[in-house]
C-alpha positions in Angstrom: 0.0 0.0 0.0 1.3 3.4 -0.9 1.7 6.3 1.6 -1.0 8.1 -0.2 -3.5 5.2 0.3 -2.6 4.9 4.0 -3.0 8.7 4.4 -6.4 8.6 2.6 -7.7 5.8 4.8 -6.5 7.6 8.0 -8.2 10.8 6.8 -11.5 9.0 6.1 -11.4 7.4 9.6 -11.1 10.9 11.1 -13.9 12.4 9.1 -16.5 9.5 9.1 -18.0 9.3 12.6 -18.0 6.0 14.4 -20.9 4.6 16.3 -22.4 7.1 18.7 -22.4 6.2 22.3 -25.6 7.1 24.0 -26.1 6.6 27.7 -29.3 7.1 29.5 -30.6 6.6 33.1 -33.8 6.9 35.0 -34.1 8.1 38.6 -37.2 7.7 40.8 -38.0 9.0 44.3 -40.6 6.6 45.7 -41.7 6.8 49.3 -43.3 3.8 51.0 -46.8 5.2 50.3 -47.0 6.9 46.9 -50.5 8.1 47.5 -49.5 10.1 50.5 -45.9 10.9 49.7 -46.0 11.5 45.9 -43.5 10.4 43.3 -40.5 12.1 41.8 -38.8 11.0 38.6 -36.2 12.2 36.0 -34.2 10.9 33.1 -30.8 11.6 31.7 -30.8 11.2 27.9 -28.2 11.0 25.1 -25.2 11.4 27.4 -21.5 10.6 26.6 -21.0 8.6 29.8 -22.9 6.6 32.3 -22.0 9.1 35.0 -23.4 12.0 33.1 -26.7 10.2 32.4 -27.0 9.4 36.1 -26.2 12.9 37.2 -28.8 14.4 34.8 -31.4 11.9 35.9 -30.9 12.6 39.6 -30.8 16.4 39.1 -34.2 16.2 37.2 -35.7 13.9 39.7 -34.7 16.1 42.6 -36.3 19.1 41.0 -39.6 17.5 39.9 -42.1 20.3 40.4 -45.1 18.1 41.1 -43.4 16.0 43.8 -43.1 16.9 47.5 -39.6 17.4 48.9 -39.8 14.1 50.8 -40.2 12.2 47.5 -37.4 14.3 45.8 -35.0 13.5 48.6 -35.5 9.7 47.9 -34.3 9.9 44.2 -32.0 7.2 43.2 -31.0 5.6 39.9 -33.3 2.6 39.2 -32.2 1.7 35.6 -30.1 2.5 32.6 -31.7 2.4 29.1 -28.8 2.9 26.8 -30.0 2.8 23.2 -33.5 1.8 24.3 -36.9 3.4 24.9 -38.4 4.4 28.2 -41.9 5.3 29.3 -43.6 6.3 32.5 -47.3 6.0 33.1 -49.1 7.3 36.2 -52.3 8.5 37.7 -51.7 12.2 37.8 -54.3 12.9 40.5 -53.1 13.8 43.9 -53.4 11.0 46.5 -53.4 8.1 44.1 -51.2 5.0 43.9 -50.8 4.2 40.2 -47.5 4.5 38.4 -45.2 2.3 36.4 -42.2 2.5 34.1 -41.0 0.4 31.2 -37.8 -0.1 29.2 -37.9 -1.9 25.8 -36.5 -1.8 22.3 -39.5 0.0 20.9 -41.6 2.9 22.2 -44.8 0.8 21.9 -43.3 -2.0 24.1 -42.1 0.5 26.7 -45.5 2.1 26.8 -47.2 -1.2 27.2 -44.9 -2.2 30.1 -45.4 1.1 31.9 -49.2 1.0 31.5 -49.4 -2.6 32.7 -47.5 -1.7 35.9 -49.5 1.5 36.4 -52.8 -0.4 36.2 -51.5 -3.1 38.5 -50.6 -0.5 41.2 -53.6 1.8 40.7 -56.0 -0.5 42.3 -59.6 0.4 41.4 -58.5 3.5 39.6 -56.6 1.7 36.8 -58.5 3.6 34.1 -56.9 6.9 35.3 -53.4 5.9 34.2 -51.9 8.1 31.5 -48.4 8.4 30.0 -46.2 11.1 31.4 -44.4 13.6 29.3 -41.2 11.9 30.3 -40.8 9.2 27.7 -38.8 8.6 24.6 -36.0 6.6 23.0 -32.3 7.0 23.5 -31.2 5.6 20.2 
């Protein structure tokens, strides 16, 4: 191989991007009684490292406007969803139990998992479960 060929290959490798690394994490602050203590959640999306995705998820969880401080103080990382989809379903009314989250390869599968868990925890109010605004794919 000539020097020109080697230099051309090296130049192409520098210009053509390699596979993008996307890291994502979900944090949830869940007290023992969600109906009384509320629920906080946050996600870190499209980050360059696991640590950055966790940091973003925790920061968003700890600043959830709709959650009381007691729930925000309980925020912890519950899962990573690198190159996957995430959905949260909940009963948005105050004083209710229902919520669930799901991770899957497609948005529809993540939605289905989240809704199944929400309905299971919502007790007699299962019909009140809706998808939160915090959902999407990190791929």
